[in-house]
N, C-alpha and C positions, 0 to 999 in steps of 0.2 A: 472510598476514593474522594478526595477533596478536589472540587472543581473551581479553578481560579476565575472569579468574575469581579467586575468593577462594582463596588458597592453603590456608587452613585447612578451609573447608567444601566447596570444589569447586564453588561456585555461580557461575553466570555473572552478571556485573554490567554492565548496560547503562549506557553513559555518558549523562549529562544533556545536554539540548539547550542548548548554550552561547549560541547566538544566538536570542533570542526577541522581537526587536522585531516589532511588528505593523503590517501595512499596513491602514489604516483609512479609512473614508469621510471623517472629519474630520482625518486626518493627525496625530492627537494624539501618536504616537510619532516624528513627523518623517518618516513615510513615507505620503503620501496615496495613495489609490486613484487610478490614472491609467492608462487603457488604453495598452498598448504600452510602458509604462515598465519592467515587470518580466518576468523570464524564470523559468519554473519548470523547474528541472533535476531530472531523474529518472533512475532506472534501472528498466527494465521488469521486472528481476529482483526488485526490492525491494518487499515488501508495504507498507511505510510510504509509499514514493513512489507506489505504485499507487493508493493512496487519492486522492492529488491528481489523478492522471490521470482517474480515474472521476468525481470530483465536478466537475472542470473540464468534462468532456464533458456530464454530466447538466445542468449549469447553462448550458451554451452560452457558456463564457468563452474559447473558443479564439481569437477575434479580439482579445480584450482582454489575454490573458496567453499569450505564446508559450511553447513548450516545447522544451527541449533534452534529448536522450537520450544517456546515457553507454554505453560498452562494458560488457557484463555482467561482464567479467573485469578486475579491478583489478590494478594493479602496485604497487610500493612507494610510489608517490605517490597511491594510491587511485584515485578515479573519473576516467576520462580520456575524451576526445572522439574516440577513434579510429574511430568510425562515420562521422564527418564528413570531407569532403575535406581532405586534408593534416593530419588529426588536430586540427583547430581548430574550435571551436564558431563557426558562421557569424555569430552575433549578438553574442556576448560577446568573440570574438577570443582565446580562451584554450584551452590544451591540457588543462589539469587544473582540476577544480572547486576544488582547493586554492588556486588563484590568487585566486578570489573570496573565500575565507575569509581569506587573508592581506591582501587589499586592505581588508577590514573591520577586521582586527586583525593587524598585522605580527608580533606576539609570540605569536600563537595556536599552541599545540603539541598540541592535542587531535585527536580523530578527524575525518575528513572524511565527512560523511553526506549522504544524499539522503532526502527531497526537500529542495531548497534554493530559496528565492526570492531572486533576484539583481537588484539595481538595474542596469539596462542602462547608463545614462549614466555612472555612476561605476565600474561593475564590481564593486561591493561586495556581499557577502552581506548580506541583510537578516534572514532567518530560516531556521533548520533545525528549527523547532519543529513537527514534523509533526502533532501533534494539533490545534494551533491553526490551522494553515494552511487546512485544509479547512473548519473552522467559520467562518473569516473569508471564505472564498469564498462561503459561504451567507449570511452576515449583513452583510458590509461591501461586497461587490461587487454588491449588488442592482441598482444602476442600469445594470449591464452584463450582467445575466442575459438569456438569450434569452426571447422570448415563449413562454410555456408551460413555463418552467422549474419543476421541482417544488420544494416547500419541504422540504428535507432536514433542517432543524433547526427545526421549528415551535415557537413560543414556549411553547405550552401543554404540550408534551411534553418540554421541555428537561431538566427534573429527572430524569425517567424515562430519557431517552436517556443522560444523563451517568452515572447510576448503573449502567445496563447496560453502557455502554462501559468503565467502570472494572473491572467484573467480567470482561468479555471480554478486556480488555487483560491483566489479571493472570493469568488462567487459560487463555487461548487464544493470543492474539497473542504475548505474552511467554513463555508456558510452553513453547511448542515450541522456542524458542531455549534456554531454561533446561534443557530435557531434552537437547537436542542438544549443547550446549557444556559440560555438567557434566563435571567431572573426578573426582568421587567418587560412589559408588553411592547414598548417601542423597539427595544433591542431585538426581540424575537421577530417582529413584523419587518424590520429592515432586512434582516438576514433572509427571511422567507421570500420577500419580494425580489431581492437580488438573485437568489437561487433560481427561482422559476423564470425570471427574465433571461438569465444566462442559459438555462436549459432550453428555452424556446429558441434562442439564437443558435445554439448548437444544433438543435433539430433542423433548423433551416439550412445551416451550413452543410449538414450531412445528408441532405436530401439528394444531392447530385454527385457526391463524392463518397467513396467507400470508407475512407479514413480521414482524420482531421486535416492532414496535410496533403491529401490526394490519394494516390494509388497504393501506397505502402504504409505499414505500421511504423510509427515513431514513438519516441518517449512521451509525446503528448497523448497518444491513445492509451498508453499504460496508466498515466496519471488520472485520466478521466474514468477509465474502466474501474479502478479500484473503489471509487465512490459509487458509480452506477450499480455495480454488482451487489452492493450492500443496501441499495435504496429501498426496495420493497420489504426486504427482510428486517431492517431496523430503522432506517431514517424516516420512512413515511409515517410510521406509528410512534416509535419511541422518541423521535426528535421532532414530531409534529410538523414534518415537511409534507403536508397532506393535501395540497391542492390537487395533485395528480400522482397516481402511481406510475412507475416506470412502464409497466405493462399497458398503460393507457396513453403512452407517448409513442406512436407507431414507429417513427424513424429511430429514436434513441433505443427503443426496445429491440428492434431488429439489429441495429449496430452493436448493441451490447451482447446479444446472442451470437452474432458473428464472431466477436472477439472471444467470448466464452468457449466457443467450439474450436477455436484455434489452439493448436498445441502450445503450451506454455502459459496459457491464461486460465481456463477453467480447471485444469489439472493442478492448479495451486490453490484453489478456492475451497475453503472448508466452512460451509454454512452453519454447521453445528458450533464450531468455535466462535464464529461471528455472533450468532444469536445469544449464546450463553454469556459471552463477554459483555456485550452492551446491556442486556437486561439484568444480569446479576451483579455487575460491578458498579453501575451508575445508580446507586441507591437514592441519590438526590432526585433523580428523574423518575425512578421506578422503585419506590420504597418496599414494595412487596417482593421484589426480585423474582416474580413469576415470569417464566419464559414462554411466550405464546407458541402455540402449536403451528399456527399458520405464519405466512401464507404458503400456498402450494407453490413450490419452487421448481417443479418438474418441467415447466415450460422452457427452462433454459436450454433444453436439448431439442426443442422443436425447430423446424426449418425457418431460416431467416430471410432468404431470398436476396441477400445483398450481393450475391455473385453477379447479378444482372448489371451491376455498376462496373463490372470489370475489376481491374486492379490486380496487383501481385502482393499478397500479404508480406512476404519476406524479401521483396525486391528481387535482386539477382541471387539471393540466398535460398535456403531450404528450411523446412520446419525442423524444430528440435526433435530429438528422439523421445521416448517415454521417460517419465521421471525415474531417477535412480532408485534402487532398492532402498526401502526405508523412508522414502519421501512421498510415497503415494498417498493421495487423499482417499479416505474410505468412501464407498458408494453412498450417495446422499439421498437417493429416493428410489 
């Protein structure tokens, strides 16, 4: 895997999302909401893709949007469907996600990323714009939400959610990668310091409120969770984010366990995929490709005590049901 970094500064540069068409209720981008038409392609290893899995489950969109899961280990053609019989996605009929990218743009030479929303009839990629995909699940797919689906992006809080998401993206979601992929000491140290300064501020914020925006789960909690759940397993060691483990940050550790034990969160997490992807694919960071046996992750199921703060996780809604057949995550400890 080639990691794009600035030769002068040593900073990691994340590629822009090239495909940003939106699937909307009115079809204004040419892609109307239509149940069964689109397939969400993910890797359970990827935090950006995991957002889509969680929001899809919380909103009950499983029957409207099918999901395809790639092998956590990429090859020279990137994400591949080797987990499926004969190595072919059973709905899209392709071996590599790159085929959907090139169906959309035969001249595309950029990276192949997940999550990806693919139009099943044409086999074309519609979007790899991961920040917008989950927001559109909440706002454009409302006619297909389950009864009791939570409002993850309430209109009255959108400004505050957007502001918080921007800060968490810069200093947490992206900063762990900027620390891990840095090739010069100052670039690493800048990302490291921003990360832990923000985590300390989030800990303080969550001392007296159960969720980031108060009493109920929102899109902001989803975006923070997907980084926190990977923290001790990969970011602390593999990416040198090692001032403190998540398990040594009492408020964030309890908050993370609270979410993990909430239906729709932990039942989408696959620690085996996460660890194997990061340690085996990032050869620049881990040339031996040895996957560590630790840490002990069984603590994710221990009591968190956050109920004492009150709150209603799903607001006026209800928890989602169990994962659909075929989407269950294997027992992890």
